[in-house]
C-alpha positions as CSV (number, residue, x, y, z in Angstrom):
1,M,10.2,-38.0,11.0
2,S,11.1,-38.9,7.4
3,K,14.4,-37.8,5.8
4,S,12.6,-35.3,3.5
5,Q,10.8,-33.8,6.5
6,T,14.1,-33.5,8.4
7,N,15.7,-31.8,5.4
8,N,12.8,-29.4,5.1
9,A,13.1,-28.5,8.8
10,T,16.8,-28.0,8.4
11,N,16.3,-25.8,5.3
12,R,13.8,-23.6,7.2
13,E,16.2,-23.3,10.1
14,F,19.0,-22.4,7.7
15,H,16.9,-19.7,6.0
16,V,15.8,-18.2,9.3
17,W,19.4,-18.2,10.5
18,L,20.6,-16.7,7.2
19,N,17.9,-14.0,7.3
20,N,19.0,-13.0,10.8
21,L,22.6,-12.9,9.7
22,K,21.7,-10.6,6.7
23,R,19.8,-8.3,9.0
24,T,22.9,-8.1,11.3
25,I,25.1,-7.2,8.3
26,I,22.6,-4.6,7.1
27,S,22.4,-3.1,10.6
28,A,26.2,-2.9,10.8
29,R,26.4,-1.3,7.4
30,Q,23.9,1.3,8.4
31,K,25.7,2.1,11.6
32,L,29.0,2.3,9.7
33,A,27.5,4.7,7.1
34,A,26.0,6.9,9.9
35,T,29.4,7.0,11.7
36,L,31.2,7.9,8.5
37,N,28.6,10.6,7.7
38,S,29.1,12.1,11.1
39,Q,32.9,12.1,10.7
40,V,32.6,13.8,7.3
41,L,30.3,16.5,8.8
42,E,32.7,17.0,11.7
43,L,35.5,17.5,9.2
44,Y,33.4,20.0,7.2
45,W,32.7,21.9,10.4
46,E,36.4,22.3,11.1
47,I,37.0,23.3,7.4
48,G,34.2,25.8,7.5
49,K,35.5,27.2,10.8
50,E,39.0,27.7,9.4
51,I,37.9,29.3,6.1
52,A,35.4,31.6,8.0
53,A,38.2,32.7,10.3
54,K,40.6,33.6,7.4
55,H,37.9,34.9,5.0
56,N,37.8,38.3,6.6
57,T,41.6,38.6,6.7
58,W,42.5,37.3,3.2
59,G,39.3,37.9,1.3
60,S,37.0,35.7,-0.8
61,N,39.9,34.5,-3.0
62,I,40.9,32.2,-0.2
63,V,38.1,29.8,-1.1
64,E,39.3,29.3,-4.6
65,S,42.9,28.9,-3.5
66,V,42.0,26.4,-0.8
67,A,39.9,24.4,-3.4
68,K,42.9,24.1,-5.8
69,E,45.3,23.1,-3.0
70,L,43.0,20.5,-1.4
71,N,42.0,18.9,-4.7
72,A,45.7,18.7,-5.7
73,E,46.7,17.2,-2.3
74,F,43.7,14.8,-2.0
75,P,42.6,13.9,-5.5
76,D,40.7,10.8,-4.3
77,M,38.5,12.8,-1.9
78,K,35.3,14.6,-3.1
79,G,33.8,17.7,-1.5
80,F,36.7,20.2,-2.0
81,S,35.3,22.1,-5.0
82,R,35.1,25.9,-4.8
83,R,31.3,25.7,-4.8
84,N,31.1,23.1,-2.0
85,L,33.7,25.0,0.1
86,Y,31.5,28.1,-0.1
87,A,28.5,25.9,1.0
88,I,30.6,24.5,3.9
89,R,31.4,28.0,5.1
90,Q,27.8,29.1,4.8
91,W,26.6,26.0,6.7
92,F,29.2,26.5,9.5
93,L,28.3,30.2,9.9
94,F,24.6,29.4,10.0
95,Y,24.8,27.0,12.9
96,N,27.9,28.6,14.6
97,S,25.7,31.5,15.6
98,K,24.1,29.1,18.1
99,Y,26.4,26.1,18.5
100,E,30.1,25.8,19.2
101,F,30.3,22.3,17.7
102,V,28.3,20.7,14.9
103,P,24.8,19.8,16.4
104,R,24.4,16.1,17.0
105,T,21.2,15.8,14.9
106,V,22.6,17.8,12.1
107,A,25.6,15.4,11.9
108,Q,23.2,12.5,11.4
109,I,21.7,13.6,8.1
110,P,23.6,13.5,4.7
111,W,25.5,16.6,3.5
112,G,23.2,17.0,0.6
113,H,20.3,17.4,3.0
114,N,22.2,19.8,5.1
115,R,23.2,21.9,2.1
116,L,19.6,22.1,0.9
117,I,18.2,23.1,4.3
118,V,20.8,25.9,4.8
119,S,20.2,27.2,1.3
120,K,16.4,27.4,1.8
121,I,15.9,28.1,5.5
122,K,16.9,31.3,7.3
123,E,16.0,30.5,10.9
124,I,17.9,27.9,12.9
125,D,14.8,26.7,14.8
126,V,13.0,26.0,11.5
127,A,16.2,24.3,10.1
128,E,16.3,22.1,13.1
129,F,12.7,21.2,12.6
130,Y,13.5,19.9,9.1
131,V,16.6,18.0,10.4
132,D,14.5,16.2,13.0
133,A,11.8,15.5,10.4
134,C,14.4,13.9,8.1
135,L,15.6,11.7,10.9
136,K,12.1,10.7,12.0
137,N,10.6,10.2,8.5
138,G,13.6,9.0,6.5
139,W,13.1,11.6,3.8
140,D,15.3,11.5,0.8
141,R,16.6,14.8,-0.6
142,E,13.8,15.2,-3.2
143,T,11.1,14.6,-0.5
144,L,12.8,17.1,1.8
145,E,12.8,19.8,-1.0
146,V,9.1,19.2,-1.6
147,Q,8.3,19.5,2.1
148,I,10.3,22.7,2.4
149,K,8.5,24.2,-0.6
150,S,5.1,23.3,0.8
151,F,6.0,25.0,4.2
152,Y,5.6,21.7,6.1
153,H,6.8,23.3,9.3
154,L,3.8,25.6,9.3
155,K,1.3,22.8,8.7
156,A,2.5,20.0,11.0
157,G,0.5,19.6,14.2
158,S,-1.7,22.6,13.5
159,S,-5.0,20.8,12.9
160,L,-7.9,21.3,15.3
161,H,-8.5,18.1,17.2
162,N,-9.7,16.3,20.3
163,F,-6.7,13.9,20.5
164,N,-5.7,14.9,24.0
165,S,-9.0,13.8,25.5
166,T,-9.6,10.7,23.3
167,L,-6.1,9.1,23.0
168,T,-3.3,8.0,25.3
169,E,-0.6,10.6,25.8
170,A,1.9,8.8,23.4
171,Q,-0.7,8.2,20.8
172,S,-2.0,11.7,21.0
173,K,1.4,13.2,20.6
174,L,2.1,11.1,17.5
175,A,-1.3,11.9,16.0
176,I,-0.9,15.6,16.5
177,E,2.5,15.5,14.7
178,T,1.0,13.4,11.9
179,I,-2.0,15.6,10.9
180,K,-1.4,18.9,9.1
181,D,-3.4,22.0,8.3
182,P,-3.8,22.9,5.6
183,Y,-3.2,20.2,3.1
184,H,-2.2,21.3,-0.4
185,F,-3.7,19.4,-3.4
186,D,-2.5,21.8,-6.1
187,F,-1.0,18.7,-7.9
188,L,-4.6,17.7,-8.9
189,G,-5.0,20.7,-11.2
190,L,-8.6,21.3,-10.0
191,Q,-10.3,24.6,-9.5
192,E,-11.6,25.7,-6.1
193,D,-15.3,25.0,-7.1
194,A,-14.5,21.3,-7.7
195,L,-17.0,18.8,-6.2
196,E,-16.2,16.2,-3.6
197,K,-16.4,13.2,-6.0
198,A,-14.0,14.9,-8.5
199,I,-11.5,15.7,-5.7
200,E,-11.8,12.1,-4.4
201,D,-11.3,10.6,-7.8
202,E,-8.2,12.7,-8.6
203,L,-6.7,12.0,-5.2
204,T,-6.8,8.3,-5.8
205,K,-5.5,8.7,-9.4
206,H,-2.5,10.6,-7.9
207,I,-2.2,8.4,-4.9
208,T,1.6,8.6,-4.7
209,K,1.5,12.4,-4.5
210,F,-1.4,12.3,-2.2
211,L,0.5,9.9,0.2
212,L,3.5,12.2,0.0
213,E,1.3,15.2,1.1
214,L,-0.3,13.1,3.9
215,G,3.1,12.2,5.2
216,K,5.0,9.0,6.3
217,G,3.1,6.0,7.4
218,F,-0.2,6.1,5.5
219,A,-1.2,2.9,3.7
220,F,-4.2,3.3,1.3
221,V,-7.0,0.8,2.0
222,G,-9.7,2.0,-0.3
223,K,-12.0,4.7,-1.7
224,Q,-15.8,4.7,-1.0
225,Y,-15.0,1.8,1.4
226,P,-18.4,0.0,2.2
227,I,-19.6,-0.4,5.8
228,E,-22.9,-2.2,6.6
229,I,-24.7,-1.1,9.7
230,S,-28.1,-2.6,10.6
231,E,-28.7,-3.7,6.9
232,N,-27.9,-0.2,5.7
233,D,-24.9,0.5,3.5
234,Y,-22.5,3.4,4.2
235,F,-19.4,4.4,2.3
236,L,-16.3,6.0,3.7
237,D,-14.7,8.5,1.4
238,L,-11.1,7.4,1.9
239,L,-9.8,4.7,4.3
240,F,-6.1,4.3,5.3
241,Y,-4.1,2.4,7.8
242,H,-1.3,4.3,9.6
243,L,1.7,2.1,10.2
244,D,3.2,4.1,13.0
245,L,-0.1,5.0,14.8
246,R,-1.2,1.4,14.3
247,C,-4.7,2.3,13.5
248,F,-7.3,2.9,10.8
249,V,-7.6,6.5,9.6
250,I,-10.9,7.7,7.9
251,I,-10.7,10.8,5.7
252,E,-13.9,12.5,4.9
253,L,-13.8,15.2,2.2
254,K,-16.2,18.1,2.1
255,S,-16.2,20.6,-0.8
256,G,-17.5,23.5,1.3
257,K,-17.1,25.0,4.8
258,F,-17.1,22.8,7.9
259,K,-20.5,22.1,9.5
260,P,-20.9,20.7,13.0
261,E,-23.0,17.7,11.8
262,Y,-19.9,16.5,9.9
263,A,-18.2,15.7,13.1
264,G,-21.2,13.6,14.4
265,K,-21.3,11.6,11.2
266,L,-17.5,10.9,11.3
267,N,-17.9,9.8,14.9
268,F,-20.5,7.3,13.8
269,Y,-18.2,6.0,11.1
270,L,-15.3,5.6,13.6
271,S,-17.5,3.5,15.9
272,A,-18.4,1.3,12.9
273,V,-14.7,0.8,11.9
274,D,-13.7,0.1,15.5
275,S,-16.4,-2.5,15.7
276,Q,-16.0,-4.2,12.4
277,L,-12.4,-3.7,11.2
278,R,-10.2,-3.0,14.2
279,K,-8.2,-5.9,15.6
280,E,-7.0,-6.4,19.2
281,I,-3.5,-5.1,18.2
282,D,-4.9,-1.9,16.6
283,N,-5.2,1.4,18.4
284,P,-8.5,3.4,18.3
285,S,-9.3,4.6,14.7
286,I,-8.8,8.2,13.9
287,G,-10.9,10.5,11.7
288,I,-9.8,13.5,9.6
289,L,-12.3,15.9,8.2
290,L,-11.0,17.8,5.2
291,C,-12.9,21.0,4.4
292,K,-12.3,24.0,2.2
293,A,-12.8,26.3,5.2
294,K,-13.6,26.1,8.9
295,D,-14.7,28.4,11.7
296,K,-12.4,27.7,14.6
297,I,-15.0,28.3,17.3
298,E,-17.6,26.1,15.6
299,A,-15.0,23.3,15.1
300,E,-13.9,23.4,18.7
301,Y,-17.5,23.3,20.0
302,S,-18.2,20.4,17.6
303,L,-15.4,18.3,19.0
304,R,-15.8,19.1,22.7
305,D,-18.1,16.1,23.5
306,I,-17.2,13.8,20.7
307,N,-15.7,10.5,22.2
308,K,-13.8,9.5,19.1
309,P,-10.4,11.0,18.0
310,I,-11.1,13.5,15.2
311,G,-9.0,16.2,13.5
312,I,-10.4,19.0,11.3
313,S,-8.1,20.5,8.6
314,E,-8.5,22.6,5.6
315,Y,-7.3,21.8,2.1
316,K,-6.2,24.0,-0.8
317,L,-6.7,23.1,-4.4
318,T,-4.8,26.0,-5.9
319,E,-2.1,28.2,-4.4
320,A,-3.4,31.7,-3.7
321,I,-1.6,34.6,-5.3
322,P,-0.2,37.1,-2.7
323,D,-1.9,40.5,-2.8
324,D,1.4,42.3,-3.3
325,F,2.1,40.0,-6.3
326,K,-1.3,40.5,-7.8
327,T,-0.6,44.2,-8.2
328,K,2.4,43.4,-10.4
329,L,0.4,41.2,-12.8
330,P,-1.0,42.8,-16.0
331,S,-4.7,43.3,-16.3
332,I,-6.8,41.9,-19.1
333,E,-6.9,45.3,-20.8
334,E,-3.1,45.6,-20.5
335,L,-2.6,42.2,-22.0
336,E,-4.9,43.0,-24.9
337,K,-3.1,46.3,-25.6
338,E,0.3,44.5,-25.6
339,L,-1.2,41.9,-28.0
340,D,-2.4,44.6,-30.4
341,N,1.0,46.4,-30.3
342,F,2.7,43.1,-31.1
343,Q,0.4,42.4,-34.0
344,N,0.9,46.0,-35.4
345,D,4.7,45.6,-35.1
346,S,4.5,42.3,-36.9
347,S,2.4,43.8,-39.7
348,N,4.8,46.8,-40.1
349,N,7.8,44.4,-40.3
350,D,6.1,42.5,-43.0
């Protein structure tokens, strides 16, 4: 081996060693940050407990007094503002109705996440769902807020599917958790009568928001992805690869109500993808049918004898206005009358 080859080999070994060392340091920093976060939240639990205990005796002014004293005594520490102490008390009272000590999972997410969850969620079980989702998906605070506003806890795992009979137990459980029903595409700005191609085009234009709605792990492969079968060309609406499921995911969009033949066609596509694209390390491909509406019985019957894993979900292009809110909105006639009154008032003022 020449001197240059020896040097190159040494350089490669050095960089491999250095990268491993960097990973060790990053891992240690992450563990240290997690430990520090846990200690801060345990401290907040004790502060919340003490303030809650004295609040009924000394009144609400205790919070402002404590804030002044703690900031004066510990000027280098953050988190002792009047506003944050109120939030700490609220957070403690919320979980203390069920737990004597700060819950282990709750102590693992940042205070900002905790504060957001307690301010938006009223039920402990739902709050714990979002805590677990943060830990599992690595959501930042902005993503958490978006998921809470879109009622993620009501959509997760609610799709009709045949995963239990077509996937392994571990793969089925993860797939069920991954697929939602319904999906909300209101960020597209399309009306309910939009055609499949328009929806598909807008989803790919807004791919970042689309991936956020789909959830963690989806990597976009292509739109109208071509598949050749027996010299005939077929095109998959949307093709993804899921990094956690370790499989291809085909999404077929339908602009109307679910029809049983849609499941058969998607089963056909999945066979093609498994034969042509799937590698040995990949799990069986999964199909998702997105329709504007579905009949539960029809969907269940359609999937009963399908041998490929398929989920059927609905999607919404616009948020429906609740009936009780509709009654509070002015009618067209009322709006026209208000406009006439405004114009008359303006003329009189002139």
